[in-house]
C-alpha positions in Angstrom: -58.1 20.8 88.4 -58.1 17.1 89.0 -56.4 16.5 85.6 -53.1 17.9 86.7 -52.6 15.5 89.6 -54.0 12.1 88.5 -52.5 10.1 91.4 -53.9 12.6 94.0 -57.3 12.4 92.3 -57.1 8.6 92.3 -56.1 8.5 96.0 -59.1 10.7 96.9 -61.3 8.4 94.8 -60.1 5.3 96.7 -60.6 7.0 100.0 -64.1 8.1 99.1 -64.9 4.6 97.9 -63.6 3.0 101.2 -65.4 5.5 103.4 -68.6 5.0 101.4 -68.3 1.2 101.7 -67.9 1.5 105.5 -71.0 3.7 105.5 -69.2 6.2 107.8 -71.4 8.9 109.3 -69.4 12.2 109.1 -70.5 15.2 111.1 -68.6 18.5 110.7 -68.8 21.6 112.8 -67.0 24.8 111.8 -66.7 23.8 108.1 -66.7 27.5 107.1 -63.3 27.8 108.8 -61.6 25.7 106.1 -60.0 28.2 103.6 -61.2 28.2 100.0 -58.0 30.1 98.9 -54.5 30.9 100.3 -52.0 29.0 102.4 -52.9 27.6 105.8 -51.7 24.9 108.3 -54.3 22.4 109.5 -53.2 21.2 113.0 -54.9 17.9 113.3 -55.4 15.6 116.3 -53.9 12.1 115.9 -55.7 9.2 117.6 -56.0 7.0 114.5 -54.0 6.1 111.5 -56.7 7.2 109.0 -57.2 10.7 110.6 -55.1 12.3 107.8 -57.2 10.7 105.1 -60.5 11.6 106.8 -59.4 15.3 106.9 -58.2 15.1 103.3 -61.6 13.7 102.4 -63.5 16.5 104.3 -61.4 19.3 102.7 -61.8 17.8 99.2 -65.5 17.4 99.7 -65.9 21.1 100.7 -63.8 22.8 98.0 -61.7 20.3 96.1 -58.5 21.7 97.6 -55.6 19.3 98.1 -54.0 18.9 101.5 -50.2 18.3 101.6 -48.9 16.5 104.6 -45.5 16.4 106.4 -44.7 12.7 106.4 -41.9 10.9 108.2 -38.8 10.2 106.0 -39.0 6.4 106.8 -42.4 6.2 105.1 -41.0 7.9 102.0 -38.2 5.3 101.8 -40.7 2.6 101.0 -40.6 2.3 97.2 -44.3 2.3 96.3 -45.6 4.4 99.1 -42.7 7.0 98.7 -43.4 7.4 95.0 -47.1 7.9 95.6 -46.5 10.4 98.4 -44.0 12.4 96.3 -46.4 12.5 93.4 -49.1 13.9 95.7 -46.9 16.7 96.8 -46.4 15.6 100.4 -43.2 16.6 102.2 -40.7 14.2 103.7 -39.5 15.1 107.2 -36.2 13.7 108.4 -36.6 13.6 112.2 -32.8 14.0 112.7 -32.4 17.0 110.3 -35.7 18.8 110.2 -34.4 22.2 108.9 -34.7 21.2 105.2 -38.3 20.0 105.5 -39.2 23.1 107.6 -37.9 25.4 104.9 -39.8 23.4 102.3 -43.0 23.6 104.3 -42.7 27.4 104.7 -42.1 27.8 101.0 -45.1 25.6 100.2 -47.3 27.7 102.6 -46.2 30.9 101.0 -47.0 29.6 97.6 -50.6 29.1 98.8 -50.8 25.4 99.7 -52.7 24.0 102.6 -50.4 21.8 104.8 -51.7 19.2 107.2 -49.6 18.7 110.4 -50.1 16.1 113.1 -48.4 18.1 115.9 -48.6 15.3 118.5 -45.9 13.6 116.5 -47.5 10.1 116.5 -50.7 8.3 117.3 -51.7 8.9 120.9 -53.1 5.7 122.4 -54.8 7.5 125.4 -57.1 9.4 123.0 -56.4 12.7 124.7 -54.3 15.4 123.1 -50.7 15.1 124.3 -47.9 17.8 124.2 -47.5 19.3 120.8 -44.3 20.0 118.9 -43.7 23.8 118.3 -43.0 23.5 114.5 -46.7 24.0 113.6 -46.8 27.4 115.2 -43.3 28.4 114.0 -43.9 27.6 110.3 -47.3 29.3 110.2 -45.9 32.5 111.8 -42.9 32.5 109.5 -45.0 31.9 106.4 -47.6 34.5 107.5 -50.5 32.0 107.3 -53.1 31.0 109.8 -53.2 27.7 111.8 -56.6 26.0 111.7 -57.2 23.5 114.6 -59.0 20.4 113.5 -60.2 17.7 115.9 -61.3 14.3 114.8 -63.2 11.9 117.0 -64.3 8.4 115.9 -61.7 7.9 113.2 -59.5 5.9 115.6 -62.3 3.3 115.7 -61.3 2.4 112.2 -57.6 1.8 112.8 -55.3 2.8 115.6 -52.2 1.8 117.5 -52.4 -1.7 119.0 -55.9 -2.3 117.7 -57.2 -3.4 114.3 -61.0 -3.5 114.5 -62.9 -5.8 112.2 -64.8 -4.5 109.2 -68.1 -5.2 111.0 -66.9 -3.1 114.0 -65.9 -0.3 111.7 -69.1 -0.3 109.6 -71.3 2.7 110.2 -68.9 4.4 112.6 -69.8 8.0 113.3 -66.8 10.3 112.7 -67.0 13.8 114.1 -64.9 16.7 113.0 -64.6 20.1 114.7 -62.8 22.8 112.7 -61.7 25.7 114.9 -61.4 29.4 114.1 -58.2 30.3 112.1 -55.4 31.5 114.5 -52.8 34.0 113.2 -49.6 34.1 115.2 -47.2 37.0 115.6 -43.7 35.9 114.6 -42.4 37.7 117.7 -44.5 35.5 120.1 -43.1 32.7 122.2 -43.7 29.5 120.2 -43.8 27.4 123.4 -46.6 29.5 124.9 -48.5 29.7 121.7 -48.2 25.9 121.2 -49.6 25.3 124.7 -52.6 27.5 123.7 -53.0 25.5 120.5 -52.9 22.3 122.6 -55.7 23.6 124.9 -57.8 24.6 121.9 -57.5 21.1 120.3 -58.4 19.4 123.6 -61.4 21.7 124.0 -62.6 20.8 120.5 -62.1 17.0 121.4 -64.0 17.5 124.6 -66.9 19.0 122.7 -66.9 16.1 120.1 -66.8 13.5 122.9 -69.7 15.1 124.7 -71.9 15.2 121.6 -70.8 11.8 120.2 -73.9 9.6 119.4 -72.4 6.4 120.8 -71.9 5.7 124.5 -68.2 4.8 125.1 -68.4 3.7 128.7 -66.3 0.5 129.0 -65.1 0.7 125.4 -61.5 0.4 124.2 -61.9 3.6 122.1 -63.1 5.8 124.9 -60.6 7.9 126.9 -60.1 6.7 130.5 -61.3 9.9 132.1 -64.7 9.4 130.4 -65.0 5.8 131.6 -63.4 4.0 128.7 -60.6 1.3 128.9 -58.0 3.3 126.9 -54.8 3.8 128.8 -54.4 7.0 130.7 -52.0 9.6 129.3 -49.4 8.6 131.8 -49.8 4.9 131.0 -49.6 5.6 127.2 -46.5 7.7 127.7 -44.7 4.9 129.6 -45.7 2.4 126.9 -44.5 4.8 124.2 -41.1 5.3 125.9 -40.7 1.5 126.2 -41.6 1.0 122.5 -39.0 3.7 121.5 -36.3 2.1 123.7 -36.9 -1.3 122.0 -36.8 0.2 118.6 -33.6 2.1 119.3 -32.1 -1.1 120.7 -33.0 -3.0 117.4 -31.4 -0.3 115.3 -28.1 -0.3 117.2 
């Protein structure tokens, strides 16, 4: 199975070596909910830049299945990164014309692939689940596959927006995963309502991971404000994100 996709296999090997070197302490609840066969969408929380790799690692560890991600077109345009992502079967998403990527994602799901989606649409600096985009629910319903909610807590302590912890800080970090029950959506349902329900499910999984996390986050940059951490509140994070977007758009004009 690994022979057919040498770059994917190599990427998994590099990730495993990195996480082993950092002596990460993974703890997974709901592992049985990850599918051994058939198409599915993993809807993953997005607090850190390595969350996608951590979930890829977890799925590979369970059943050697490969996770395909929807990745922003801008990342694909970088020569080396783009070539690697394409060879790994990931799908480019053009934010200004998402229909082609959406159709590609549905076809990929129908052919039995597992797609990873970060429905928050970017790293959330408040470390609470923000409003989700509806594409996750819509593509799963259209393809006739389940959505599996996946919450990750602790991965953001390795690398996240505005903060690059030292190797010493990252060493031995506990990383907790909660994999929820598969959810099947009726294509006739309201995607906005179903997406709100998915949001609440992901936040509930995060709440559980935070409650059981083995390190006290009081006063820490990586802890959510409502739990006594110094991370920005969701409102503060939204204001900062809007300002960052405004500056980026001004540069591109």
